[in-house]
C-alpha positions as CSV (number, residue, x, y, z in Angstrom):
1,M,-36.6,47.1,-16.2
2,L,-39.7,47.8,-18.5
3,P,-39.9,51.0,-20.8
4,P,-42.3,52.9,-18.7
5,G,-39.8,52.7,-15.4
6,H,-36.9,53.6,-17.4
7,I,-38.9,56.6,-18.9
8,A,-39.9,57.6,-15.5
9,A,-36.2,57.4,-14.6
10,G,-35.4,59.6,-17.0
11,F,-37.9,61.8,-16.4
12,L,-36.7,61.8,-12.7
13,T,-33.2,62.9,-13.3
14,A,-34.2,65.7,-15.8
15,Q,-36.6,66.7,-13.1
16,A,-33.6,66.8,-10.7
17,L,-30.8,68.2,-12.7
18,L,-33.3,71.1,-13.4
19,A,-34.2,71.0,-9.8
20,F,-30.5,71.2,-8.4
21,T,-29.1,73.7,-11.1
22,D,-28.5,76.8,-11.4
23,H,-30.4,77.6,-15.0
24,S,-32.8,80.3,-16.5
25,F,-34.7,78.2,-19.3
26,S,-38.4,78.8,-20.0
27,S,-41.3,76.4,-19.2
28,V,-41.0,75.1,-22.6
29,Q,-37.1,74.7,-22.6
30,M,-37.9,72.8,-19.1
31,A,-40.4,70.7,-20.8
32,Q,-38.3,70.0,-24.0
33,L,-35.3,68.8,-21.6
34,S,-37.9,66.9,-19.1
35,F,-39.1,64.9,-22.6
36,I,-35.1,64.5,-22.9
37,G,-34.3,63.0,-19.9
38,A,-37.6,60.6,-20.5
39,F,-36.1,60.1,-23.9
40,F,-32.4,58.9,-22.8
41,G,-33.9,57.1,-19.5
42,F,-35.8,54.3,-22.2
43,A,-32.8,55.3,-25.3
44,P,-30.4,52.1,-24.6
45,D,-33.3,49.9,-24.8
46,L,-34.2,51.1,-28.4
47,D,-31.3,47.9,-29.2
48,C,-34.1,45.3,-28.5
49,F,-35.7,46.8,-31.7
50,Y,-32.5,45.6,-34.0
51,S,-33.0,42.2,-31.7
52,F,-36.4,41.7,-32.8
53,F,-35.4,42.6,-36.7
54,R,-32.7,40.3,-36.5
55,L,-34.9,37.4,-35.3
56,K,-38.0,38.0,-36.6
57,R,-40.4,38.6,-34.3
58,F,-41.4,40.5,-31.6
59,T,-40.7,38.2,-28.9
60,I,-37.8,36.7,-27.0
61,T,-36.7,33.1,-25.2
62,D,-34.1,32.1,-23.1
63,D,-31.8,31.1,-25.9
64,D,-31.3,34.4,-27.2
65,P,-28.3,36.9,-26.9
66,S,-29.0,39.4,-24.4
67,H,-29.6,42.8,-25.9
68,R,-27.6,43.9,-22.8
69,K,-24.0,42.5,-24.5
70,Y,-24.7,45.4,-27.6
71,Y,-22.5,48.6,-27.2
72,S,-25.4,50.5,-26.6
73,H,-25.4,48.9,-23.1
74,A,-22.0,50.1,-22.5
75,P,-22.3,53.0,-19.9
76,M,-19.0,54.7,-21.2
77,L,-20.4,55.4,-24.8
78,W,-23.2,57.3,-23.3
79,L,-20.9,59.4,-20.8
80,I,-18.7,60.0,-23.4
81,T,-21.4,60.9,-25.9
82,G,-22.6,63.4,-23.4
83,L,-19.7,64.8,-22.2
84,V,-18.9,65.9,-26.2
85,I,-21.9,67.3,-26.2
86,W,-21.3,69.1,-23.4
87,F,-18.6,70.6,-23.7
88,F,-18.7,71.7,-26.9
89,A,-22.0,72.9,-26.8
90,S,-21.9,77.1,-26.6
91,D,-25.8,77.0,-25.8
92,P,-26.6,76.6,-22.2
93,F,-30.1,74.2,-23.5
94,L,-27.8,72.0,-25.4
95,K,-25.2,72.0,-22.7
96,Y,-28.1,70.1,-20.1
97,T,-29.3,68.2,-23.5
98,G,-25.5,66.3,-23.0
99,L,-25.9,65.7,-19.5
100,L,-29.4,64.1,-20.0
101,V,-27.8,62.0,-22.6
102,W,-25.4,61.0,-19.9
103,L,-27.3,60.9,-16.9
104,G,-30.7,59.7,-18.5
105,S,-28.9,56.8,-20.2
106,W,-27.4,56.2,-17.1
107,S,-30.6,56.2,-14.7
108,H,-31.4,53.1,-17.1
109,F,-28.2,51.6,-16.6
110,L,-28.5,51.7,-12.7
111,L,-31.5,50.2,-12.4
112,D,-30.8,47.9,-14.9
113,T,-28.1,46.9,-12.3
114,I,-30.3,45.7,-9.9
115,Q,-31.2,42.3,-11.2
116,H,-30.1,42.2,-15.2
117,G,-26.5,43.4,-15.4
118,V,-24.6,45.9,-16.9
119,M,-21.1,46.0,-18.8
120,W,-20.1,48.5,-16.3
121,A,-16.5,47.9,-17.3
122,W,-16.6,47.7,-20.7
123,P,-14.1,48.8,-23.1
124,F,-12.1,46.5,-21.1
125,T,-14.4,43.3,-20.3
126,S,-17.7,42.7,-22.1
127,N,-18.6,41.2,-18.5
128,I,-21.8,42.0,-17.2
129,F,-22.0,43.4,-13.4
130,A,-25.7,43.1,-11.5
131,I,-26.4,43.6,-7.3
132,K,-28.8,40.2,-7.8
133,D,-28.2,37.0,-9.7
134,R,-29.0,37.4,-13.0
135,G,-30.3,33.6,-13.4
136,M,-33.4,34.6,-14.1
137,K,-35.2,32.5,-16.6
138,F,-38.3,33.4,-18.4
139,H,-39.9,29.9,-19.7
140,I,-42.4,31.1,-21.9
141,A,-43.9,28.4,-24.5
142,E,-46.3,31.6,-26.3
143,T,-45.0,32.6,-29.6
144,K,-48.1,35.1,-30.2
145,F,-47.6,38.7,-29.5
146,F,-49.9,39.5,-27.0
147,P,-49.9,36.7,-25.0
148,F,-46.2,36.2,-24.5
149,W,-45.8,39.6,-23.3
150,F,-48.9,39.4,-21.3
151,Q,-47.1,36.0,-19.4
152,F,-43.9,38.0,-19.9
153,V,-45.0,40.5,-17.5
154,K,-46.9,38.6,-15.1
155,L,-43.5,36.1,-14.8
156,Y,-41.6,39.7,-14.3
157,M,-43.8,40.9,-11.5
158,T,-42.5,37.4,-9.7
159,K,-39.1,36.9,-10.6
160,A,-38.0,40.3,-10.9
161,A,-39.8,41.6,-8.0
162,L,-37.4,44.0,-6.6
163,S,-37.2,45.6,-10.1
164,F,-40.6,45.3,-10.4
165,Y,-41.4,47.4,-7.0
166,I,-39.0,49.9,-7.4
167,E,-40.0,50.3,-11.1
168,I,-43.6,51.2,-9.9
169,A,-42.4,53.4,-6.9
170,I,-40.6,55.6,-9.6
171,I,-43.6,55.5,-11.8
172,L,-45.4,56.8,-9.6
173,V,-43.1,59.3,-8.0
174,A,-42.7,60.6,-11.4
175,L,-46.6,61.1,-12.1
176,F,-46.6,62.8,-9.2
177,I,-43.7,65.0,-10.2
178,A,-44.9,65.4,-13.7
179,Y,-48.7,66.6,-12.4
180,S,-47.9,69.1,-9.9
181,S,-45.4,70.8,-12.0
182,P,-45.5,73.7,-13.8
183,V,-44.4,71.8,-17.4
184,F,-47.8,69.8,-16.9
185,T,-50.3,73.1,-16.6
186,L,-48.5,74.5,-19.6
187,L,-49.2,71.2,-21.5
188,S,-52.5,70.6,-20.7
189,N,-53.6,74.3,-21.9
190,K,-51.8,73.5,-25.1
191,F,-54.1,70.5,-25.6
């Protein structure tokens, strides 16, 4: 899944957590928690930048090692980190932050599980588990940044169509909820 889908899923996770739990946060704190959820929805993919640094380029090939084999794509680490924050925090805002570290990142992993796969059983095995076949190959000869990523997204729309349409739906729902929420009104009045 691409960054906008993961960010939207993290945002929706934060909205669900805030909607279905008892809390007394101000609208500013709710906006901050929404941002935290959105950030941690994308955070596991920050390892891509490490891959780009190692490869000394901002493109990927089928022969490059998958960033999903890095520890940052091990759900157990995010669960432990989130629960440690939750258990040791005395402030309700920090407790919710811990929950969003865990749940926001797991929204990422659930979406990646659809067609790409995740190391759900790490540290016991580094096998990647996916619902659908992970045998997708994106053969792109282009090496320039913008043409490469344009072709990548074009192939993603067809070769990973299930993920792509789920991602579009998640983004549209997130935009609708964000636009209709008091947090959006608060932020739009400040800018």
